[in-house]
N, C-alpha and C positions, 0 to 999 in steps of 0.2 A: 508432539508437538510438530506441527510441519515450518520446515525450513528453519529450524530453531538456532544451528548455528548461524547462519547467513542472518537471520534478526538481531543475535547479537553482535554480529561483526557490525550492523548496518547502526544499530542503536550505541554502541561502542563508539563510533566513527562519529556520531551525533553530539555525543556527550564531549569529544576531543572540539569541536568545533564550536560548540556553546561555551565551552571554558576559555577557547580562544577570542574567539568573538564578542561574546558576552551576550545578553538575553535585549530581545528588542528590536532587532532590526527587520528589513525588510524581508518577506521571505523567500524569494529570489535569490538572495545576498547567503543565505543557508543553505538555499538548494544548490547552489553552485559551489560552495566550500563543502557539501558532504559527495558532492560529485567529486571532487579532487579526494578527500579524504579516504574515498572510498579506490576511486584509480591509484593512489600510493599504498594502499594494502592490498592492491594485485586482483581488485575484482574489473569486472566488463562491466560497464554502466552505458546504456542509453538515455537519453534526455531527451525529452519531449516528443518521443514517435507517435507515429501517427496511425490511429487505429480508426478505421471506416466502422459507420456506424449505420444499420440499415433497419428501416420498419417497413413491414410486409415485402421483401425484398427490395426496396427501393432506399437509394442512399439517402440518407438525411442531414449528414455530416459527417465531422471526424470528431475523436476524441484524442487529446493529446496531454495523455499523467506527464506529471513533474519528471519521474525518473523511472527507469525501469531496471528493475531485478528483481525485485518483488515491487510491487508498486509502494513508494516513498512519497509521502506528501505533508511536506514543512509546513507548518501554521505557525501565527502569532495568535494568538486567540487567547482568551479569559480561559476559556476551557472547551473542552471537544464536545460536540452536540448529535445528536441523532441524524440531524442532515449532515453534519462532515462523515458519519459510518455509513448512512444510505449513500452516500456518494461515491464512497469507495468500495460498499458491495456493488454500485453498479459497473464503476470502473472494471472490478474483478471479473463481473459477469461478460461484459465486452473483450476485454484482451484473454479471457480464458485463465488467469493467473490465480493463485491461489490464495494468496497473503498480499494484504495492504499493509504498512505501518503508516499510522499518522503520528507525527513527531511536532510538540511544541516547544518554538524557543520562546515565548512569553516571558517566562520568571528563569531564576539563576538556577533553578531546579530543573532539570529534562524531564519532559513528562511524553508518553508515549502510551499509543494504544494498537494493538494486532485487530487486525480484521480479516477474518477469514471469509472465502465465497462460499456461500451454501451449496450443500453436493444435492444433486439431484437426486431424486427416490430411486433404487434398482427397478427398473421394469420387470424384471424376472421377477422379483419378490413381491410383485403387487396382487394380491389377490390372493397371495398364500397366507392360510392361518398357521402361525409358528407352532401353535399348539396341538394341532389336529394332526394326528400317526395314521397314515395310511399302510 
């Protein structure tokens, strides 16, 4: 599993934060608390880093994910939607990171979802028939 140990550390930090702050606060408060908790655990955390986004070679704006260890997106929502997952896949493609964690602080029990960046097909394998032996 990609970044299994790091994922566990982040989810553990989120559990500590939720137990301390309780559910339903503003997402930014959880973001700040997770940042503090991860730093206390010895992790380097970048907050609100800037990633340029281009289209056809022209800058169209900047992406600013919440936290960069892997991408961590604190939410206070009823449930994760396909839109949340699609947003994380977009973030992963722009940042070239492999893993995003959606973390939901809405309820007393922490919910999370791991989102992986889709891997590009191997161009060397394209057109090769694995069942054909020469």
